[in-house]
FITI-963564 format. One line per 3 residues: number of its first residue (from 1); their letters; for each residue x, y, z of N, C-alpha, C. Coordinates in steps of 0.001 Angstrom, whole numbers, plus 524288, in hexadecimal, padded with zeros to 5 digits. Last residue first. Layout:
! FITI-963564
NUM = a = X/Y/Z/X/Y/Z/X/Y/Z | ...;
! end
This chain:
! FITI-963564
182 = xxx = 17FD2/E4CE1/7070F/1854B/E4ABA/7082E/18830/E4E9F/70AB6 | 17676/E5081/703B7/176F3/E4F53/70933/17C55/E4CD7/70A93 | 17783/E4C3D/6F6DC/174B8/E4FA3/6FA94/17576/E4D7C/6FFA7;
179 = xxx = 183C1/E4A30/6F17C/17ECA/E4789/6F2FC/17C45/E4AD3/6F769 | 18CEE/E4F2A/6F007/188B5/E5108/6EC49/1837F/E4E4D/6EE46 | 19406/E49F1/6F60C/19214/E4F3A/6F7E3/18DA6/E5135/6F4D5;
176 = xxx = 19700/E418E/6F01B/1934D/E407F/6F448/190FB/E45AD/6F68B | 19EB7/E4538/6E9B3/19999/E454E/6E765/19567/E4408/6EBBF | 1A81A/E4417/6EE38/1A5DF/E48EC/6EF32/1A002/E490F/6ED12;
173 = xxx = 1AC2B/E3AAC/6EA7A/1A956/E3AD4/6EF96/1A64A/E3F7F/6F07C | 1AA37/E3D96/6DCCF/1ACD5/E3AE4/6E10E/1A99D/E3B9D/6E626 | 1A742/E40DC/6D2F7/1A842/E44A1/6D755/1AB09/E422D/6DBBC;
170 = xxx = 1A684/E376D/6CD35/1A998/E3BD2/6CBA6/1AB12/E3F2C/6CFC4 | 19F34/E316A/6D262/1A441/E2F38/6D19D/1A84A/E3319/6CF92 | 196EC/E38C2/6D293/1995D/E378B/6D778/19EDF/E3516/6D69A;
167 = xxx = 19388/E3851/6C805/19667/E3CCB/6C9D8/19922/E3BC7/6CF07 | 18EF6/E2E1E/6C848/19328/E2F62/6C49A/1963B/E3435/6C638 | 18777/E2EDA/6D05A/18B74/E2B73/6D0E3/1905E/E2C91/6CD3A;
164 = xxx = 180EF/E36B2/6CBE0/183F5/E37D9/6D0E3/18834/E3434/6D165 | 17D71/E30F1/6C33C/180AA/E3599/6C202/183B1/E372E/6C6CF | 177EC/E294D/6C884/17BEA/E2805/6C52F/17FCD/E2C53/6C3AF;
161 = xxx = 1703C/E2F05/6CD39/173FC/E2C45/6D060/178F1/E2A90/6CD64 | 16E67/E3BA6/6C6F8/16D39/E35F7/6C7BF/17154/E337C/6CAF6 | 16DA2/E4815/6CD63/1706C/E4482/6CA5F/16E0F/E3F3B/6CB01;
158 = xxx = 16983/E4E1E/6D4D4/1666E/E4DFF/6D04B/1690D/E49E4/6CC7A | 1716A/E4EAF/6DC7C/16C59/E4B6F/6DDCC/1690D/E4AAB/6D8DC | 177FC/E55EA/6D811/179A9/E5066/6D8D8/1749B/E4CE8/6D935;
155 = xxx = 17243/E5F20/6D8FC/1735C/E5D51/6D382/174EA/E5777/6D3F2 | 17250/E5FED/6E3B9/16D5C/E5FA8/6E13C/16E11/E5D55/6DB38 | 17D43/E608F/6E5BA/17A16/E5C5C/6E776/1752A/E5BCF/6E4F5;
152 = xxx = 17F30/E6A4D/6E03A/18140/E6587/6DE82/17E9F/E609D/6E0AC | 1794C/E70AB/6E6D8/177F8/E706F/6E13C/17A2B/E6B7A/6DEDC | 17E71/E6FA5/6F06E/17920/E6E78/6F003/1772A/E6D84/6EA72;
149 = xxx = 1883C/E740C/6ED7C/187B6/E6E3D/6EF34/18208/E6C94/6EE80 | 18527/E7E55/6EB6D/187D2/E7AD3/6E73C/1874E/E7530/6E88C | 1818C/E8138/6F547/17D8B/E812F/6F0F3/18008/E7D6E/6EC5C;
146 = xxx = 18B3A/E8176/6FA2E/18757/E7DDA/6FBD8/182DE/E7D39/6F7C8 | 1900D/E8986/6F4F7/191E8/E844C/6F3D1/18E5E/E8049/6F5D6 | 189B4/E91CD/6F8C0/18973/E90C2/6F321/18BB6/E8B0C/6F226;
143 = xxx = 18C19/E937B/7031E/186CF/E90E3/701A0/18716/E8EF6/6FBDD | 19858/E9038/70823/19567/E9326/7047B/19067/E9051/702FE | 1A11F/E9154/712CF/19D36/E8EFF/71038/19A80/E928B/70C73;
140 = xxx = 1AF43/E9387/71192/1AA13/E950D/713A5/1A5A2/E921C/7103E | 1B8A2/E88CB/7122B/1B6B3/E8E12/7101A/1B12D/E8EDB/712BF | 1C2E0/E7FFF/7106A/1BF7B/E82AF/713AD/1BD95/E8791/71166;
137 = xxx = 1C9FE/E747A/70F64/1C755/E780A/70CE0/1C353/E7A9E/7106A | 1D54E/E6C33/70F5F/1D15A/E6ED5/711D2/1CF48/E735D/70EA6 | 1D71C/E608A/7079B/1D8B5/E6604/708C8/1D429/E68AC/70B99;
134 = xxx = 1D37D/E571C/7039F/1D6FD/E5703/707CD/1D981/E5C25/70976 | 1CB60/E5A07/6FCA6/1D072/E57B0/6FAAB/1D4E9/E57C6/6FEBC | 1C729/E624A/70606/1C643/E60E6/7008F/1CBD3/E5EB5/6FEBB;
131 = xxx = 1C191/E633F/71202/1C5F3/E6186/70F8B/1C502/E5FE3/709E7 | 1BAA2/E6EC3/7167D/1BB21/E6978/71529/1C055/E684B/71298 | 1B255/E77F9/71C3C/1B7C4/E7657/71AF7/1B6D0/E708F/719DB;
128 = xxx = 1AB04/E8429/71CC5/1AB63/E7E7E/71C6A/1B123/E7CFF/71B29 | 1A468/E8E57/72392/1A861/E8C73/72055/1A835/E8622/7203C | 19B66/E9053/72949/19D5C/E9447/725DE/1A1B4/E92A9/721FF;
125 = xxx = 190C6/E873A/72B5E/1964F/E8946/72BDF/1976A/E8D4A/72805 | 1870D/E8250/72B56/1877B/E87E9/72C99/18CD4/E89B9/72D7A | 1862C/E7865/727A3/187AA/E78F1/72D07/187DB/E7EA0/72F2D;
122 = xxx = 18493/E7A7A/71D5A/1804F/E77FC/7200C/1812B/E7879/72643 | 18E33/E7E57/71AFC/18A1B/E81CD/71A95/1856F/E7F7E/71DBA | 1942E/E7506/71B4A/1955C/E796C/71EF3/190C4/E7D29/71F34;
119 = xxx = 1901C/E6F67/71334/18F9C/E6D95/71887/19072/E71B1/71CA9 | 19324/E7581/70AE8/18D79/E74A9/70BFD/18CE7/E72BE/71171 | 19DC4/E7432/70B73/19B5A/E7964/70B95/19592/E7911/70D4E;
116 = xxx = 19F42/E69D2/70A03/1A0DF/E6C0E/70EC7/19E98/E7151/70FB1 | 19AD1/E68E9/6FFBB/1985B/E65FD/7045F/19A0B/E687F/709A6 | 1A216/E6E48/6F9B8/19C73/E6FCB/6F9FB/199CB/E6DB7/6FEBF;
113 = xxx = 1AB58/E6865/6FB8F/1AAF3/E6DCA/6FD10/1A541/E6FC2/6FD66 | 1A850/E5EEA/6F6BE/1A960/E5F43/6FCA4/1A95F/E64B3/6FEBC | 1A75A/E62AF/6ECBE/1A2D6/E60BE/6EF45/1A3DB/E6081/6F4FB;
110 = xxx = 1B1D7/E6658/6E9E7/1AD2F/E69DF/6EA5E/1A8CB/E67DC/6ED5E | 1B8A3/E5CD9/6EB7D/1B99D/E61E4/6ED67/1B4CA/E652E/6EE3C | 1B620/E5320/6E68A/1BA1D/E5320/6EAFC/1BA97/E58BA/6EDA8;
107 = xxx = 1AED0/E55F9/6DF49/1AD5B/E524A/6E3A8/1B13E/E52A6/6E7EF | 1B4CB/E5C90/6D890/1B048/E5E96/6DB89/1AEAA/E5B42/6E000 | 1BBC3/E54B6/6D54D/1BDA0/E58D8/6D86E/1B950/E5B39/6DB79;
104 = xxx = 1B49B/E4E46/6D01B/1B73E/E4C01/6D440/1B939/E5078/6D7A0 | 1B19B/E5562/6C7E1/1AD88/E53C9/6CBB2/1B060/E516A/6D0AB | 1BAF6/E5573/6C2A3/1B94B/E5A18/6C540/1B4F2/E58E2/6C921;
101 = xxx = 1BAE5/E4B26/6BEBE/1BF77/E4CD4/6C2AF/1BDF4/E51CC/6C578 | 1B2FE/E4B57/6B81A/1B2E1/E47D4/6BC77/1B68E/E49AE/6C092 | 1B6BE/E5283/6B122/1B216/E53E2/6B40E/1B197/E50A3/6B919;
98 = xxx = 1BF3C/E4D2E/6ACF4/1C06C/E5223/6AF4C/1BB67/E5389/6B2E4 | 1B9ED/E445D/6A7C7/1BD3A/E43C0/6AC81/1BE6B/E48DB/6AF6A | 1ACC3/E47DD/6A3A0/1B298/E480D/6A313/1B573/E46D9/6A7E9;
95 = xxx = 1A17E/E406C/6A2DA/1A468/E4480/6A65A/1AA63/E43A6/6A543 | 199C3/E3EE7/6970F/19C7C/E3D7D/69BEF/19F6A/E4239/69E87 | 19C36/E4569/68BA8/199C1/E4130/68DBA/19C70/E3FBE/69302;
92 = xxx = 19BF4/E538E/68B1A/19E82/E4EA4/68B38/19AF7/E4A8F/68D44 | 194AC/E5C7C/682C6/195D4/E5A85/6881B/1988D/E54C6/687A4 | 19B3D/E62E4/677BB/197AF/E5F08/67A43/198D0/E5E0E/67FB5;
89 = xxx = 19C9C/E700A/6741B/19E11/E6AF5/674F1/199B8/E67CB/67781 | 19C7B/E7AAA/67079/197B9/E77D6/670AF/198F5/E71BD/67100 | 1A11F/E869E/67309/1A2BF/E80C1/6738D/19DCD/E7DE0/67465;
86 = xxx = 19DE8/E9066/672CD/19E1F/E8E06/66DC2/1A016/E8875/66E34 | 1A4D6/E94C2/67DCE/1A03D/E9587/67A4B/1A1B7/E92B3/67546 | 1AC53/E9422/684CF/1AA6A/E8EC8/68282/1A59E/E8FDC/67F68;
83 = xxx = 1B5CA/E9ABE/68878/1B1B8/E9BA4/68492/1B057/E96AF/68268 | 1BAC3/E9611/690CB/1B980/E9B62/69120/1B563/E9CF4/68D79 | 1BE32/E8C4E/68E66/1B948/E8CE3/6912E/1B761/E9245/6916C;
80 = xxx = 1C7AF/E8EFB/68A57/1C3F3/E8C9B/686F1/1BE63/E8D0E/68967 | 1CCD9/E9389/692EC/1CBE4/E9671/68E3F/1C7B6/E9438/68A96 | 1CD09/E8AB5/69971/1CA05/E8F4B/69AFC/1C93E/E92E3/696C1;
77 = xxx = 1D43A/E841A/69465/1CEC7/E82DC/69457/1CB3C/E876A/6959A | 1DDAF/E8887/697F0/1DC1C/E896A/6926E/1D67B/E8820/69194 | 1DD8C/E83DE/6A1E6/1DE36/E89B2/6A117/1DC6D/E8B26/69BD9;
74 = xxx = 1DD92/E7969/69F45/1D8F4/E7BAA/6A1B7/1D91D/E8179/6A11C | 1E7C4/E78B4/69B68/1E346/E7822/697B0/1DE05/E7A21/69A28 | 1EDE0/E7B0D/6A3D0/1EDE8/E7ECA/69FA1/1E953/E7DC4/69B82;
71 = xxx = 1EF48/E7929/6AF20/1EAD4/E7781/6ABC7/1EA3B/E7AFF/6A73D | 1F908/E7CF2/6B2E2/1F781/E7780/6B416/1F2DF/E75CC/6B10D | 1FAB6/E877B/6AE4E/1FEDA/E8372/6AEAD/1FCBC/E7DF4/6AF5E;
68 = xxx = 1F0AA/E8C55/6AE42/1F3C1/E8C4C/6A9B4/1F7F5/E881D/6A9E1 | 1EDEE/E8AF0/6B933/1EAB4/E88E1/6B4A8/1EE3E/E883F/6AFC3 | 1F5C9/E90B1/6BE51/1F59B/E8B3D/6BF07/1F258/E888B/6BA93;
65 = xxx = 1F3DB/E9ACC/6BA24/1F939/E982C/6B908/1F8AC/E9298/6BA09 | 1EA2A/E9C6F/6BE5D/1EAB3/E9C05/6B897/1EFC7/E9963/6B745 | 1EB10/E9C88/6C92D/1E88B/E980A/6C6AD/1E949/E97B1/6C0EC;
62 = xxx = 1F0D0/EA6F9/6C8CE/1F29F/EA1EE/6CB1B/1F03D/E9D4D/6C8AC | 1EA99/EAEAD/6C299/1EFFE/EAD39/6C1A0/1F1E6/EA7CD/6C3C3 | 1DE66/EAC8A/6BD6F/1E0F3/EAD7F/6C252/1E69E/EAB9F/6C1C4;
59 = xxx = 1DA61/EA825/6B49E/1DC58/EADC1/6B438/1DEB6/EAF74/6B95C | 1D700/E9E6A/6B714/1DAA3/E9F2A/6B2EB/1DCAD/EA48A/6B1CA | 1CF76/E9FC6/6BEA6/1D496/E9DBB/6C024/1D8BD/E9EDA/6BC7B;
56 = xxx = 1C6FC/EA25D/6B85A/1C8D4/EA639/6BC2C/1CE8A/EA48E/6BDE6 | 1C623/E993A/6B2C1/1C70B/E9DEB/6B02A/1C97C/EA1FF/6B3B6 | 1C2D2/E921D/6BA79/1C822/E9182/6B8B1/1C9A8/E964A/6B57B;
53 = xxx = 1B850/E94D8/6BCC5/1BC34/E94CE/6C0A8/1C1BB/E94D7/6BE98 | 1B431/E9379/6B23C/1B3D7/E988E/6B53E/1B7DE/E9906/6B980 | 1B679/E8962/6AF7C/1B86B/E8D7C/6AC87/1B872/E924D/6AFDC;
50 = xxx = 1AFEE/E83CA/6B6A4/1B5AB/E8362/6B71F/1B890/E87E7/6B496 | 1A696/E8714/6B27A/1A777/E87DD/6B7C0/1AD24/E8795/6B8DF | 1A6B5/E839D/6A81A/1A6B7/E891F/6A90F/1A821/E8A72/6AF00;
47 = xxx = 1A66E/E78DC/6A9C1/1AB03/E7B68/6A720/1ABAC/E8106/6A85D | 19C56/E7825/6ADAD/1A070/E7696/6B0B5/1A5EE/E78ED/6AEF3 | 1966B/E7B36/6A542/19681/E7EAA/6A9CD/19B47/E7D59/6AD33;
44 = xxx = 19E13/E7830/699D1/19998/E76EC/69DA3/19A42/E7AF1/6A22D | 1A0FF/E77C5/68C44/1A218/E79F8/6917E/19D08/E78F9/694FE | 1A353/E6C5B/68540/1A02F/E713D/685AB/1A0D3/E730B/68B8B;
41 = xxx = 1A73E/E629E/6848F/1A9AF/E66BB/6812A/1A670/E6BAD/680CE | 1A702/E5DD7/69163/1A6E7/E5D58/68BE4/1A959/E61CA/68903 | 1A710/E6147/69B8D/1A306/E5D4D/69A01/1A2B4/E5CC4/6943A;
38 = xxx = 1AFF1/E67AD/69C68/1AF37/E63A4/6A03E/1AAFE/E5F75/69E51 | 1B56F/E6A1E/68FA0/1B2F2/E6BBA/69495/1B1A6/E66D7/697E8 | 1BA48/E65C1/686E7/1BB94/E6B0E/68889/1B9A3/E6C84/68DE2;
35 = xxx = 1BFF4/E594B/6855F/1BB5B/E5C6C/685BB/1BCE5/E61D3/68800 | 1C9DF/E54E2/685CA/1C7CF/E556F/680E0/1C2F3/E5937/680D1 | 1D1C7/E5C47/68F68/1CEE8/E57D5/68DDD/1CC45/E58FE/6889D;
32 = xxx = 1D684/E648A/69434/1D981/E617D/6907A/1D6A1/E5C89/68E89 | 1CF82/E686E/69B03/1D128/E6C2A/6972F/1D487/E68F2/692E2 | 1CE22/E6036/6A1DC/1C9C5/E615A/69E64/1CC10/E64E0/699E7;
29 = xxx = 1D744/E60C5/6A6EA/1D63C/E5C29/6A42C/1D181/E5D19/6A026 | 1D5F0/E69D8/6AC28/1D9B5/E699A/6A809/1D929/E652F/6A4B1 | 1CECC/E673B/6B3C9/1CCDC/E69FA/6AF9C/1D0E6/E6A18/6AAD5;
26 = xxx = 1D5E5/E62A1/6BAAB/1D1C2/E5F57/6B886/1CFAA/E6251/6B361 | 1DB81/E6B4F/6BD90/1DE31/E670C/6BAEE/1DA24/E637B/6B848 | 1D3C1/E7140/6C260/1D63D/E7325/6BD6E/1D8CF/E6EDB/6BAC1;
23 = xxx = 1D225/E6B0D/6CB24/1CDCC/E6C01/6C74D/1D00E/E6DAE/6C269 | 1DBF1/E6BDC/6CFF0/1D9BA/E6673/6CEC5/1D583/E675B/6CA87 | 1DC75/E7696/6D1F1/1E048/E7421/6CE15/1DE6D/E6EF8/6CC68;
20 = xxx = 1D45A/E7748/6D95F/1D3FC/E7A72/6D479/1D7BB/E7811/6D08B | 1D851/E70EB/6E117/1D3CE/E6F06/6DE32/1D2EF/E7249/6D954 | 1E137/E76C7/6E447/1E1CF/E7141/6E20F/1DD13/E6F5E/6DF3F;
17 = xxx = 1DC7D/E801D/6E7A9/1DFAA/E7FE1/6E322/1E059/E7A93/6E0E3 | 1D67F/E7C69/6F025/1D3BF/E7ECA/6EBA4/1D773/E7EEF/6E703 | 1DE7E/E7880/6F688/1DA28/E751E/6F4F5/1D7D2/E7782/6EFE9;
14 = xxx = 1E47D/E8192/6F881/1E70D/E7D22/6F5AD/1E293/E7942/6F3A5 | 1DCD6/E8891/6FDAB/1DF57/E895E/6F84D/1E180/E84AA/6F5BD | 1D9FC/E86FA/707AE/1D703/E83CD/70375/1D93F/E84D4/6FE2A;
11 = xxx = 1E0D0/E8CD3/70D16/1E063/E87B3/70E89/1DD9F/E8460/70A40 | 1DFD2/E9737/708EB/1E52C/E9447/70878/1E451/E8E66/709C1 | 1D320/E96A2/702F5/1D66A/E9801/7072A/1DC2B/E95B8/705F8;
8 = xxx = 1C790/E9747/6FE97/1CCC2/E9774/6FC48/1D08C/E99E5/7006E | 1BD52/E9696/701D5/1C09C/E91F6/702C8/1C608/E9293/7005F | 1B758/E9F5A/7018F/1B63A/E9B75/6FD78/1BA29/E96F0/6FDA4;
5 = xxx = 1BBE6/EA561/7095D/1B63B/EA420/70983/1B4AB/E9F88/705BE | 1C5CF/EA72F/705E7/1C4DE/EA350/709FE/1BF81/EA1D0/70A5B | 1C307/EAEA5/6FD83/1C5D9/EA9BD/6FCAB/1C520/EA5E4/700E8;
2 = xx = 1BEE3/EB6F7/70302/1BB17/EB3DF/6FFD3/1BDCD/EAE64/6FEBA | 1C32F/EB808/71017/1C3B2/EB966/70ADE/1BFED/EB574/70805;
! end
């Protein structure tokens, strides 16, 4: 099935659900903060990326009930983000704690996932597996995710050493994956 192909199985379900809830809980802090969006008072592509995924979940009965109960302000934020036209706010100075926490989640989960996928592709394997936050994860390899890692590594190499150090402190050990050849 398509679900198993993209790693959604009974074995990986608890990991996926736990991380979805972790991300939503972080975004709930955004929805209750003085700023409206991740990088200030104007919507960014990052906000829209989260919006797109969460909007689908907000109309699916099971995740909708969880969102409304556990992250009600995030649920309401989706309506605000739904029509952000006319919002001419300013970009924030610095990085908000919610963004730092989301970067840490990416460093703990997404970057190891991308690396395991790319390593499996290089070895000519059809599937890959790894442990993410102490839980097993397995799925088929995808060339697209290897391109994502390659793009992130290219962008990382374009950063100054100071910017890499600053981001590494937010991302955590997963930031080593962004260094070419790691």
